[in-house]
N, C-alpha and C positions, 0 to 999 in steps of 0.2 A: 450295605454300605453305611446306611443311617444307624447301625447297631454300634458302630466304632465309638468307644467312649470318649475318644479325643475330638471327635467331630463338633465343631461349634457354628459351622454355617454350610448348608449345602443348597445351591441353587441350580437344579438341572434345566430351568428355563424351559420346561415342557407343558406350561399350563394353558388352560382354556382361554379363548379370547374374551374381551368384554369386562374382565375384573381389574385390569390395570395393575396387576401384581405378578411378581416372581415369588412363587411360593418357596420358603425355607423347610426343606426336609429333615432338618437336624433337630435336636432336641431343644434348641433355642428358640425355634419358631419365630424368627424375625423376618417377617416377608419384606421383599424388596417392592418399591413403589415406583412405577414407570411413568415417566414424564419427558416434556420436552421433545417428543418425536420418537422416542425409543419404542420398540415393538418387538414381538415374538415371530421369528421367521421360521419356516420350515427348512431353509437351506442351513442344515444343521450337522453338527458331528454325531449327534445322538438325539433323535426327536425332533425338538425344537431348539433355538438358540435365541440368544439376546442380541438384537442388531441396534447400536446406538445411534445410528442414523446421523452421524455428525454432530449433533448438539444434545442428543437424548441423555437422559439420566436414568439409573436405577439405584433409588436411595434406600439403602439398608442401615438400620439402627443397631449395628454391630461394629465395634472398632476391632481392628488387627491388633493383637496383644503384643505390641512391639516391645515392651519391656521384658517379655519372656520369651520362651522357645514357642515357635510357631512354624506351621507350613500351609502356605497358599498355593493353590494349583487350579489351573483351568486350561481348557482348550481356547485358542484364539486363532481367527482367521484374519489376517491384515489385508489393508488395500495399498499399502506402500510398502517399500522394500527395506526400511529400517524401523526397528523397535528398540525401545530402551526403557531402563527403570532407573529411579532415582531414590535415594537415601537421604534424608535430611537429619541433621544434628545441630545441637545448641551452638550458637554463635553465627557470625555473618560469613556467607560463602561457605559455610561449612557443611559439604554434602559430598556424596559419592554417586556417580552415575556410569552406565554402561550401556552401549548400543550394540545390536548385533544385526546381521543381514538375515533377511527372510524373504520368502518367495510369496507374493502377493496372491492371495485366492486361495492358499492351501492351509488347512487346519494344522495347528502346531501345539504341542502340549507343554505349557511353561509351568514351572514349579520353583517356589522360593521358599528357603528352609533357613531359620534363624536356630542355630544350636549354640547356646552360650554366646561367646563373642564372635563366632563365626557366622557369616552370611553366605549361602550357596544359591546359585541360580542354575536351573536344568532347563534344557531346550530339548524336547523329545527323549527324555531319559538320560541325555548326556550332559554332563557338567559343563556349563557355558561361562561360569564366572564364579570366583570364590574369595572371599576378602575377609580379613580381620578387621572388625568394626572398632572405630576410634572413640565410641561411646554409645550412650543409648539412643536408639533410633527414635526420633521424633514425628517422622512423616515418611510415607512409601508412596510412589506413584508409579504407574506403569503407562508409557507413553508411545504414541507413533510421532512422526516428523511433524504432525500438524500441532503437537503441543496442547494447544487450548481446546481442540476438538478430538473426537475420534469417530471414524465411521467404520470400524471394524466390528467383528462379532465375537461374543463369548458364548462358551457352552460348559455344562459340568462344573461350575465353580465351586470349590471346596476350601473351607479354612479349618485347620485343626489346631488344637492348643497344645501341641507338641511337634518335636522335630522328627519328621518321617524319614526313614533311611531311602537310599536309592532303589532298593529292592522294592520297598512300599509303593514308592513313586512308579515304577514300572508296571506294578499291579494295577494301581490306579488309572495309568494310561492306556492299559489294554482294555478294548472293549469287546467282550466275549459274545460270540454269534450263539452261543448255545440257549435253547429255549428252556426255562425252567418251569416244571409243573409242581404245584403246592395243593395238598390235600389238607385242610383244617390245619395250615401252617407248616405241615411236614413235607419236605421234599419228596417225590415220587422216588427218587434214586436212594433215599435213606430206607426205602422199603424195599430196595431191590428191583424197582420197576422203571422202565424207560418207555418213552413215548416215542414212535417212529413216525407217525402221522396223524393228523387231527382234521375232522369236519365239523363244520356248524359252529365254529367259535364266533363268527361274525358274518355278516351278509344280510340279504333282504329275509325278513322273516314272511311267513304265510298269514296272509289276512285272515281274520275271523270273516264269517259270512255276514254280509251287510244286508240292510233293508232292501229288499228287491220287487218291484213291480212289474207286472208283464201284462200291458194293455193288449187286448185281442186285435185291436185295429191299427196298432202301429208296429214296425219293425222292430225286432229285438226286445231289450229290457231296459228298464230304468233302474240304476243302482245308487244308493246314497254312498258317495265317496268324500263326503265332507270331513268326516273325523274317522280315519282308519283306525282299527284296533288289530292288534296282532295275536297269534297263537304261540304256544309254548315253543322253547327252543330244545332242540335235540343235539346234543354233542355226542361226537363218536370219536373215541381216542383208540388208536391201534398201537397196542403195547407189547412189549416182551420183559419178561421177568428171568432172571437168572441167580443161581446160587451153586455153591461148591458142594454138590453132592445130592442124592434123592432125598434124603430125610430133611436137609436144609432148605431143599427146593419146595417140598411139600408144606413146610412151616411157613416159608415166605409167601406162598400163595394164600395160605390161610389168613396171615396177619392182614395182608392187603385187602383181601376180599371182604374180611370183616369189618373194614373201617365203613363199608356201605350197609350195614346191617344196623347201624345207630338210628335211633329216633330223630325226626327232624330232618333238616337240610344238611348238607356237607358243603364247606366252602371250597371251591376250586379257584385258583388264582394261577395265572400264567405270566411270567416275566419274560418277554420276548425282546425288549430293547432298554436295557436298564431298568430302573425299579420305580420310576416316577409315574409311568402309565401301564400299570399291570392290567390284565383283563380279569375282572372278578365276576364269579358266578355264585349263586345259592342253588344247589343241584341235590338231585337225589337219584338213585339207581333203581329203575323199576324192572329192569330186564336181567335174565341169567346171563352168565358170562362164563364159557368154557374155555379153559386153558389146553391148547393143542401142544404136544411134547412128545418126544421120544425118550424113553427110559434108557439111560446110558447103561453099558454093561459093567462098568465099574463104579467107582465113586468119584467120577470126574465131573467137570462142570456140567450143569444141567440147564437148559434154556427152553422157556416155553412161551408161545404168543398166545394172545388173547385180544378180543375186541370189547371196549367197555362203552356202553351207551348210557349217557346221563342226560336228565331232563331238568331245564330250568322252567319252572312254572311261571315266574314273572319275569320276562325277558327285557322290559324296558326299564332303565334304571338311572339314578344319578350315584356316582361314587366320590366320596369323600376320604380323607385320611386324618386321623388323629396320632399325634407323636408324643410320647412320653407317658406321664400320668396326670390324672386331673378330671376335669369335667368338659365333655364335649357338649355344645349348644347348637341347636338347630331351630329357627324361627322360619315357619313356612305359611303360606296362604296359598290354599287349595280347596276346592268344592269336591274333589275326588278324594277318597280313601288311599292313604300310602301306608306302606310297610317300610321300618327302618331295622336293617340287621346291623347290628353294632360291631361285629367283627370278632367278639369274644365268646360267640355262641348264643348271646342272648339277642332279643328283638323287642321291639314295639310295633304293635299293629294297630291298624285304623286310625292314622293320624290325620286330621282334616280341620279346617276352620279358617279364621282370619287372623293373622299374626299369632299361630299357634306354636309356642315353644316347648320343646322336648330336650331334656338334658340326660346324659348318661355318665357315670363316673367310672374311671379306669383306675384302680388302685395299684396295678402292676405297670411299671413302665414299658413301654413296647410301641409297635406300629400297628394301628388298627384301620383297616379298610372297612368303611361304613357304606353299606348298600341302602339307598332309599329306592323302592320300587313302586311302580303304580303308573298312573297317566301323568309322567313327568311334563310332558307338554302343556299341561293344564295349570302347572304351579304359576302363579301371577306375582309373588314376592318370595324372596328367599334371602337368608342370612345365617352364616355360621362361623364360628371361630376354628373350623377345621380348614384343611387343604381341599379345594375343588379338584379333583382329579379328572374326573369326566363330568361334563354338563348333562350329557346324555349318551348313554352306552346301551346299544341294542343289536 
């Protein structure tokens, strides 16, 4: 989604609590600031949503380019049965408005497209209103019947600096249920591999052995449970690989397996519900993996199954994202050593101290998921110019 060159604002509203922000996942990086009682709720279309709570605000330092082509779209859940939008123009009482009936409590996908002098509104992918503009738009508002307040919820808000087609909008409206697996930025499917099941992606990690005392004149034992530490994570992926013919099958198997023979870690990323909250792991493959197959009698489709066992040595982490090109900055106070994996194959080890600032430059524009691993719970101060995707992921 965020690779769309026309996307100039993307607020998925899936952010951690406590930051008072709605992070912008577009190249503009103009985060929304929550105030007036606005909060992020789990009652959402995807992940979390913005609930304005009647009088709340999400203030974003980004204007809709009203004088040129644009597309604004979002999911909205109303609390009343009428929703409207208003366009203001130069002059007194010079405006256009439109009201439509909605069902309270149901998510609706709204999209507003300006193309030249035509303004079109869509409701759940269907054209709801189309008008020729009498002049330059000076203002735009989206309202419920309370006008001055709004108690509804918004999700997946996107602003494009171009007029999107109805087909584009239908694609934006659809929320795919497919779980996508990536290895060092490449989708498994591009390597001919599909994942049918997974284990160990999240859940309770096994504790390391703690200090234990066994007094001979007391029942049981005494175990230090004050600061639990955890063992490595083991991830198991049940996979199948397919190719059109025996030779191609062998080649695809070789290509995929060789990805795990490189030095250092491999980056495993799993998109399970949009792109704002991926599961991210720094892993390696210590075990053999044998592909079970039946050779075809002719050169038809070949399919083989295999199990991939991956190990994440540092399973407790904070995940950030840097969008675009430039310099990522992290300032941290921690008495424990932290490792930072910058998402471009490089890393910075053993970061600790008071107000320790670490920077990293990205010369190529892109999306980079940054993993900070270590005793995350002992970080006492933290600041960054990146998006905070996960405060703590383990």
